[in-house]
C-alpha positions as CSV (number, residue, x, y, z in Angstrom):
1,M,-18.2,22.3,-8.1
2,T,-19.8,18.9,-6.8
3,H,-18.5,17.3,-3.3
4,F,-17.1,14.5,-5.4
5,T,-15.1,16.9,-7.6
6,R,-13.9,19.0,-4.5
7,Y,-12.5,16.0,-2.6
8,L,-11.1,14.5,-5.4
9,L,-9.3,17.7,-6.2
10,V,-8.0,18.0,-2.8
11,F,-6.9,14.2,-2.9
12,V,-5.2,14.7,-6.3
13,C,-3.4,18.1,-4.7
14,A,-2.2,16.3,-1.9
15,L,-0.9,13.2,-3.9
16,F,1.1,15.5,-6.1
17,T,2.4,17.5,-2.8
18,L,3.5,14.3,-1.5
19,T,5.0,13.0,-4.5
20,A,7.1,16.1,-5.0
21,A,8.3,16.2,-1.1
22,I,9.4,12.4,-1.1
23,G,10.5,12.3,-4.8
24,Q,13.7,13.9,-3.7
25,D,14.5,11.0,-2.0
26,T,16.1,9.0,-4.6
27,D,16.0,5.5,-2.3
28,S,12.3,5.9,-2.5
29,G,10.3,3.1,-4.2
30,A,6.6,3.0,-5.3
31,W,3.9,-0.1,-4.5
32,Y,1.0,-0.3,-6.8
33,M,-1.7,-2.5,-4.9
34,Y,-5.2,-4.1,-5.1
35,F,-7.2,-5.5,-2.3
36,G,-10.3,-7.4,-2.7
37,N,-12.4,-8.8,0.1
38,N,-15.4,-10.2,-1.6
39,K,-18.5,-12.1,0.1
40,I,-19.1,-15.4,-1.3
41,G,-21.5,-16.7,1.5
42,K,-23.5,-15.6,4.4
43,N,-20.2,-15.3,6.4
44,L,-17.6,-16.2,3.8
45,Y,-15.2,-13.9,1.9
46,W,-12.7,-14.3,-0.7
47,H,-9.5,-12.4,-0.1
48,N,-7.6,-11.5,-3.3
49,E,-4.6,-9.2,-3.4
50,I,-2.1,-8.1,-5.8
51,Q,1.1,-5.9,-5.0
52,Y,3.4,-4.6,-7.7
53,R,6.3,-3.3,-5.9
54,N,9.1,-1.2,-7.3
55,H,12.7,-0.1,-6.6
56,N,11.8,3.0,-8.2
57,W,8.6,4.8,-9.2
58,G,7.8,2.0,-11.8
59,G,9.5,-0.3,-14.1
60,D,12.3,-1.6,-12.0
61,L,10.6,-4.5,-10.2
62,E,11.5,-5.1,-6.5
63,Q,8.4,-7.7,-5.7
64,L,5.5,-9.2,-7.0
65,L,3.1,-10.3,-4.6
66,L,0.0,-12.2,-5.2
67,R,-2.3,-13.5,-1.9
68,T,-5.4,-15.2,-2.0
69,G,-7.5,-16.8,0.9
70,V,-11.0,-17.7,2.3
71,G,-12.1,-16.0,5.2
72,F,-15.1,-16.6,7.9
73,N,-16.9,-13.9,9.9
74,L,-17.2,-15.3,13.6
75,T,-19.8,-12.2,14.0
76,E,-21.7,-10.1,11.5
77,N,-19.1,-8.5,9.5
78,N,-16.4,-8.8,12.3
79,N,-13.9,-11.0,13.8
80,N,-12.7,-12.6,10.6
81,L,-10.6,-15.8,10.5
82,L,-8.8,-16.4,7.3
83,L,-6.7,-19.1,5.8
84,G,-4.5,-17.9,2.9
85,Y,-1.6,-18.7,0.3
86,G,0.8,-16.3,-1.0
87,Y,3.2,-16.5,-4.0
88,I,5.9,-13.9,-4.1
89,I,8.7,-13.1,-6.4
90,S,11.5,-11.0,-5.2
91,Q,14.3,-9.3,-7.4
92,P,16.6,-7.7,-4.8
93,Y,19.9,-5.8,-5.8
94,H,23.3,-7.4,-4.7
95,Q,26.1,-5.0,-5.6
96,N,24.2,-3.4,-8.4
97,E,23.2,-6.9,-9.9
98,K,19.7,-8.4,-9.6
99,S,18.9,-11.6,-8.4
100,E,15.6,-13.4,-8.0
101,I,13.9,-15.1,-5.1
102,L,10.9,-17.4,-5.2
103,E,8.7,-17.8,-2.1
104,H,5.6,-19.5,-1.3
105,R,3.7,-18.6,1.8
106,I,0.9,-20.0,4.0
107,F,-0.7,-17.6,6.6
108,Q,-3.3,-17.4,9.0
109,Q,-4.9,-14.4,10.3
110,F,-7.5,-12.9,12.6
111,I,-8.9,-9.4,12.1
112,N,-11.1,-7.6,14.9
113,K,-12.7,-4.1,13.8
114,E,-13.9,-1.4,16.1
115,T,-15.1,2.0,16.1
116,I,-14.5,4.7,18.8
117,G,-16.4,8.0,18.1
118,R,-15.7,8.6,14.3
119,V,-12.5,6.6,14.3
120,A,-12.5,3.0,12.8
121,I,-9.8,0.6,14.1
122,Q,-8.6,-2.5,12.7
123,N,-6.4,-5.0,14.5
124,R,-4.8,-7.8,12.5
125,Y,-2.8,-10.7,13.9
126,R,-0.8,-12.9,11.3
127,L,1.2,-15.9,11.3
128,E,3.1,-16.8,8.0
129,E,4.9,-20.1,7.1
130,R,7.4,-19.1,4.6
131,F,9.2,-21.4,2.0
132,V,11.9,-19.4,0.5
133,S,13.9,-21.1,-1.9
134,E,15.1,-24.1,-0.2
135,D,14.6,-22.4,3.5
136,Y,11.5,-22.5,5.6
137,K,10.9,-19.6,8.0
138,M,8.1,-18.6,10.4
139,R,6.8,-14.9,11.1
140,F,4.4,-13.1,13.2
141,R,3.0,-9.8,12.4
142,Y,0.8,-7.4,14.2
143,F,-0.9,-4.4,12.3
144,M,-3.1,-1.8,13.9
145,G,-4.6,0.8,11.5
146,F,-6.9,3.9,11.8
147,N,-9.3,5.2,9.5
148,I,-10.4,8.8,10.5
149,P,-13.2,10.6,8.2
150,L,-12.4,14.3,7.3
151,S,-15.3,15.6,5.3
152,Q,-18.1,13.8,7.1
153,S,-18.6,12.3,10.5
154,R,-18.6,8.7,9.6
155,M,-17.0,6.5,7.0
156,A,-19.6,6.8,4.3
157,P,-19.6,7.1,0.4
158,K,-18.0,10.1,-1.0
159,T,-15.8,10.5,2.3
160,L,-12.3,12.1,2.4
161,Y,-10.4,10.4,5.1
162,L,-6.9,9.9,6.9
163,S,-5.4,6.2,6.9
164,L,-2.7,5.6,9.6
165,Y,-1.3,2.2,10.3
166,N,1.9,0.6,12.0
167,E,2.7,-3.0,11.6
168,I,5.6,-5.0,13.3
169,F,7.1,-8.3,12.1
170,L,8.8,-10.5,14.3
171,N,10.6,-13.8,13.5
172,L,9.9,-17.2,15.4
173,N,13.7,-17.6,15.1
174,A,16.8,-15.5,15.7
175,P,16.9,-12.6,15.0
176,V,13.5,-12.0,16.4
177,F,13.0,-8.6,15.1
178,D,12.5,-8.5,11.4
179,R,10.7,-5.2,10.3
180,N,8.5,-2.2,11.2
181,R,6.0,-0.4,8.8
182,V,4.6,3.2,9.4
183,Y,2.1,4.5,7.1
184,G,0.1,7.6,6.3
185,A,-2.3,8.2,3.6
186,L,-5.4,10.2,2.5
187,G,-8.1,8.0,1.1
188,Y,-11.4,8.4,-0.5
189,T,-14.6,6.3,-0.4
190,I,-15.9,6.4,-3.9
191,N,-19.1,4.1,-2.9
192,N,-20.1,1.5,-0.3
193,T,-17.7,-1.2,-1.9
194,L,-14.7,0.8,-3.4
195,K,-12.3,3.3,-1.9
196,V,-8.7,4.6,-2.9
197,E,-5.7,5.6,-1.0
198,A,-2.3,7.3,-1.7
199,G,0.1,7.7,0.8
200,Y,3.8,7.1,2.1
201,M,5.1,4.1,4.1
202,T,8.4,4.3,6.1
203,Q,9.9,0.8,6.7
204,L,12.8,0.0,8.9
205,Y,14.5,-3.5,8.3
206,E,18.2,-4.5,8.7
207,N,19.0,-1.1,10.6
208,N,18.0,0.4,7.4
209,Y,15.1,3.0,6.7
210,R,13.5,2.8,3.1
211,G,10.4,5.0,2.0
212,Q,7.8,3.5,-0.2
213,F,4.9,5.7,-1.8
214,Q,1.9,3.7,-2.2
215,L,-1.3,3.7,-4.1
216,A,-3.9,1.4,-3.3
217,V,-7.5,0.3,-4.2
218,F,-9.9,-1.7,-2.2
219,N,-12.7,-3.6,-3.3
220,T,-15.5,-5.0,-1.2
221,M,-18.1,-5.8,-3.8
222,P,-20.0,-8.8,-3.0
223,F,-20.0,-11.7,-5.1
224,S,-22.9,-13.3,-3.1
225,S,-26.1,-11.6,-1.8
226,R,-27.2,-14.6,0.4
227,N,-28.1,-13.6,4.0
228,E,-29.6,-17.0,5.0
Protein backbone atom coordinates (compact mmCIF):
# COMPACT_ATOMS: atom_id res chain seq x y z
CA MET A 1 0.00 0.00 0.00
CA THR A 2 1.46 3.38 -1.02
CA HIS A 3 1.71 6.32 1.38
CA PHE A 4 -0.93 8.17 -0.67
CA THR A 5 -3.38 5.25 -0.43
CA ARG A 6 -2.76 4.81 3.29
CA TYR A 7 -3.29 8.48 4.12
CA LEU A 8 -6.29 8.73 1.82
CA LEU A 9 -7.83 5.72 3.56
CA VAL A 10 -7.29 7.36 6.96
CA PHE A 11 -8.83 10.57 5.59
CA VAL A 12 -11.92 8.78 4.24
CA CYS A 13 -12.40 6.75 7.43
CA ALA A 14 -12.20 9.90 9.54
CA LEU A 15 -14.68 11.59 7.22
CA PHE A 16 -17.23 8.78 7.53
CA THR A 17 -16.75 8.64 11.30
CA LEU A 18 -17.31 12.38 11.55
CA THR A 19 -20.35 12.18 9.28
CA ALA A 20 -21.92 9.41 11.36
CA ALA A 21 -21.32 11.30 14.60
CA ILE A 22 -22.71 14.66 13.55
CA GLY A 23 -25.39 13.33 11.22
CA GLN A 24 -27.46 12.53 14.27
CA ASP A 25 -27.95 16.28 14.70
CA THR A 26 -30.81 17.06 12.34
CA ASP A 27 -30.04 20.77 12.59
CA SER A 28 -26.62 20.34 11.00
CA GLY A 29 -25.99 21.63 7.51
CA ALA A 30 -23.23 21.14 4.97
CA TRP A 31 -20.95 23.59 3.20
CA TYR A 32 -19.13 22.61 -0.02
CA MET A 33 -16.36 25.06 -0.83
CA TYR A 34 -13.65 25.91 -3.34
CA PHE A 35 -10.87 28.43 -2.63
CA GLY A 36 -8.42 29.63 -5.26
CA ASN A 37 -5.42 31.88 -4.65
CA ASN A 38 -3.55 31.99 -7.92
CA LYS A 39 -0.45 33.98 -8.78
CA ILE A 40 -0.97 36.43 -11.67
CA GLY A 41 2.24 38.46 -11.33
CA LYS A 42 5.39 38.75 -9.26
CA ASN A 43 3.52 39.71 -6.08
CA LEU A 44 -0.07 39.74 -7.36
CA TYR A 45 -2.67 37.04 -6.64
CA TRP A 46 -6.22 36.45 -7.84
CA HIS A 47 -8.56 35.23 -5.12
CA ASN A 48 -11.59 33.25 -6.31
CA GLU A 49 -14.06 31.43 -4.09
CA ILE A 50 -17.31 29.49 -4.32
CA GLN A 51 -19.27 28.30 -1.30
CA TYR A 52 -22.47 26.26 -1.64
CA ARG A 53 -24.08 26.17 1.80
CA ASN A 54 -27.05 23.95 2.64
CA HIS A 55 -29.62 23.80 5.43
CA ASN A 56 -29.24 20.02 5.25
CA TRP A 57 -26.63 17.73 3.64
CA GLY A 58 -27.47 18.88 0.12
CA GLY A 59 -30.23 20.25 -2.06
CA ASP A 60 -31.79 22.73 0.37
CA LEU A 61 -29.83 25.92 -0.34
CA GLU A 62 -29.07 28.13 2.62
CA GLN A 63 -26.56 30.43 0.93
CA LEU A 64 -24.57 30.72 -2.29
CA LEU A 65 -21.46 32.83 -1.80
CA LEU A 66 -19.18 33.97 -4.63
CA ARG A 67 -16.09 36.00 -3.74
CA THR A 68 -13.24 37.36 -5.81
CA GLY A 69 -10.45 39.87 -5.38
CA VAL A 70 -6.87 40.86 -6.15
CA GLY A 71 -4.16 40.58 -3.52
CA PHE A 72 -0.64 41.98 -3.26
CA ASN A 73 2.18 40.46 -1.19
CA LEU A 74 4.15 43.08 0.75
CA THR A 75 6.89 40.51 1.34
CA GLU A 76 7.74 37.28 -0.48
CA ASN A 77 4.74 34.91 -0.21
CA ASN A 78 3.48 36.70 2.90
CA ASN A 79 1.80 39.80 4.35
CA ASN A 80 -0.94 39.90 1.74
CA LEU A 81 -3.26 42.88 1.21
CA LEU A 82 -6.45 42.16 -0.73
CA LEU A 83 -9.39 44.13 -2.11
CA GLY A 84 -12.38 41.99 -2.96
CA TYR A 85 -16.04 41.73 -3.83
CA GLY A 86 -18.67 39.21 -2.78
CA TYR A 87 -22.04 38.31 -4.29
CA ILE A 88 -24.24 36.42 -1.82
CA ILE A 89 -27.70 34.89 -2.17
CA SER A 90 -29.21 33.78 1.14
CA GLN A 91 -32.39 31.72 1.56
CA PRO A 92 -33.29 31.62 5.27
CA TYR A 93 -36.41 30.01 6.70
CA HIS A 94 -39.03 32.04 8.56
CA GLN A 95 -41.82 29.92 10.08
CA ASN A 96 -41.08 27.09 7.62
CA GLU A 97 -41.19 29.42 4.62
CA LYS A 98 -38.15 30.48 2.65
CA SER A 99 -37.25 34.02 1.72
CA GLU A 100 -34.42 35.28 -0.48
CA ILE A 101 -31.92 37.98 0.45
CA LEU A 102 -29.39 39.44 -1.98
CA GLU A 103 -26.15 40.96 -0.72
CA HIS A 104 -23.30 42.79 -2.43
CA ARG A 105 -20.19 42.94 -0.31
CA ILE A 106 -16.93 44.86 -0.64
CA PHE A 107 -14.09 43.77 1.64
CA GLN A 108 -10.49 44.58 2.48
CA GLN A 109 -8.23 42.16 4.28
CA PHE A 110 -4.69 41.57 5.48
CA ILE A 111 -3.20 38.09 5.94
CA ASN A 112 -0.01 37.29 7.83
CA LYS A 113 1.51 33.80 7.95
CA GLU A 114 4.14 32.37 10.26
CA THR A 115 5.50 28.99 11.29
CA ILE A 116 6.35 28.00 14.85
CA GLY A 117 8.02 24.60 14.97
CA ARG A 118 5.88 22.40 12.75
CA VAL A 119 2.74 24.50 13.14
CA ALA A 120 1.69 26.85 10.30
CA ILE A 121 -0.30 29.83 11.64
CA GLN A 122 -2.44 32.28 9.68
CA ASN A 123 -3.91 35.54 10.96
CA ARG A 124 -6.53 37.27 8.81
CA TYR A 125 -8.07 40.70 9.46
CA ARG A 126 -11.06 41.57 7.27
CA LEU A 127 -13.30 44.63 7.03
CA GLU A 128 -16.59 44.27 5.15
CA GLU A 129 -18.97 46.85 3.70
CA ARG A 130 -22.26 44.99 3.22
CA PHE A 131 -25.13 46.13 1.01
CA VAL A 132 -27.98 43.84 2.12
CA SER A 133 -31.18 44.55 0.19
CA GLU A 134 -31.76 48.24 1.07
CA ASP A 135 -29.62 48.15 4.21
CA TYR A 136 -25.92 49.03 4.70
CA LYS A 137 -23.77 47.36 7.34
CA MET A 138 -20.09 47.22 8.27
CA ARG A 139 -18.42 44.29 9.95
CA PHE A 140 -14.94 43.34 11.18
CA ARG A 141 -13.70 39.75 11.23
CA TYR A 142 -10.61 38.23 12.86
CA PHE A 143 -9.53 34.71 11.85
CA MET A 144 -6.73 32.64 13.40
CA GLY A 145 -6.00 29.27 11.85
CA PHE A 146 -3.53 26.44 12.44
CA ASN A 147 -2.31 23.69 10.12
CA ILE A 148 -0.44 20.93 11.97
CA PRO A 149 1.22 18.18 9.87
CA LEU A 150 0.58 14.68 11.18
CA SER A 151 2.30 12.32 8.74
CA GLN A 152 5.38 14.44 8.09
CA SER A 153 7.40 17.06 9.93
CA ARG A 154 6.20 19.92 7.71
CA MET A 155 3.40 20.88 5.33
CA ALA A 156 4.68 19.16 2.18
CA PRO A 157 3.04 17.16 -0.63
CA LYS A 158 1.33 13.93 0.50
CA THR A 159 0.93 15.15 4.07
CA LEU A 160 -2.02 14.38 6.31
CA TYR A 161 -2.64 17.36 8.60
CA LEU A 162 -4.93 18.77 11.25
CA SER A 163 -6.65 22.09 10.52
CA LEU A 164 -8.11 24.28 13.28
CA TYR A 165 -9.45 27.80 13.32
CA ASN A 166 -11.48 30.32 15.27
CA GLU A 167 -13.11 33.38 13.70
CA ILE A 168 -15.00 36.16 15.43
CA PHE A 169 -17.34 38.63 13.68
CA LEU A 170 -17.97 42.09 15.15
CA ASN A 171 -20.44 44.66 13.83
CA LEU A 172 -19.46 48.31 13.72
CA ASN A 173 -22.98 49.14 14.91
CA ALA A 174 -25.17 47.59 17.63
CA PRO A 175 -25.26 44.79 18.46
CA VAL A 176 -21.48 44.56 18.31
CA PHE A 177 -21.19 40.76 18.53
CA ASP A 178 -22.33 39.07 15.33
CA ARG A 179 -21.06 35.49 15.50
CA ASN A 180 -18.16 33.18 16.30
CA ARG A 181 -16.99 30.08 14.42
CA VAL A 182 -14.86 27.20 15.69
CA TYR A 183 -13.61 24.60 13.20
CA GLY A 184 -11.66 21.35 13.17
CA ALA A 185 -10.78 19.16 10.19
CA LEU A 186 -8.44 16.64 8.66
CA GLY A 187 -6.68 17.72 5.50
CA TYR A 188 -4.44 16.18 2.85
CA THR A 189 -1.94 17.99 0.64
CA ILE A 190 -2.14 16.32 -2.77
CA ASN A 191 0.75 18.34 -4.17
CA ASN A 192 2.34 21.78 -3.81
CA THR A 193 -0.74 23.58 -5.15
CA LEU A 194 -3.74 21.43 -4.19
CA LYS A 195 -5.14 20.26 -0.87
CA VAL A 196 -8.48 19.07 0.51
CA GLU A 197 -10.11 19.27 3.94
CA ALA A 198 -13.14 17.69 5.58
CA GLY A 199 -14.28 18.83 8.98
CA TYR A 200 -16.91 20.31 11.23
CA MET A 201 -17.62 23.90 12.24
CA THR A 202 -19.77 25.10 15.13
CA GLN A 203 -21.20 28.59 14.83
CA LEU A 204 -22.65 30.75 17.60
CA TYR A 205 -24.97 33.54 16.45
CA GLU A 206 -28.14 35.14 17.81
CA ASN A 207 -27.70 33.02 20.96
CA ASN A 208 -27.98 29.84 18.87
CA TYR A 209 -25.50 27.11 18.03
CA ARG A 210 -25.49 25.48 14.62
CA GLY A 211 -23.18 22.82 13.26
CA GLN A 212 -21.88 22.63 9.70
CA PHE A 213 -20.08 19.80 7.97
CA GLN A 214 -17.49 21.30 5.60
CA LEU A 215 -15.73 19.91 2.55
CA ALA A 216 -13.17 22.25 0.99
CA VAL A 217 -10.71 22.27 -1.91
CA PHE A 218 -7.79 24.73 -1.95
CA ASN A 219 -6.01 25.56 -5.21
CA THR A 220 -2.87 27.73 -5.41
CA MET A 221 -1.74 26.79 -8.93
CA PRO A 222 0.03 29.88 -10.36
CA PHE A 223 -1.37 31.45 -13.52
CA SER A 224 1.94 33.29 -13.99
CA SER A 225 5.53 32.13 -13.54
CA ARG A 226 6.96 35.67 -13.52
CA ASN A 227 9.51 36.32 -10.80
CA GLU A 228 11.01 39.57 -12.10
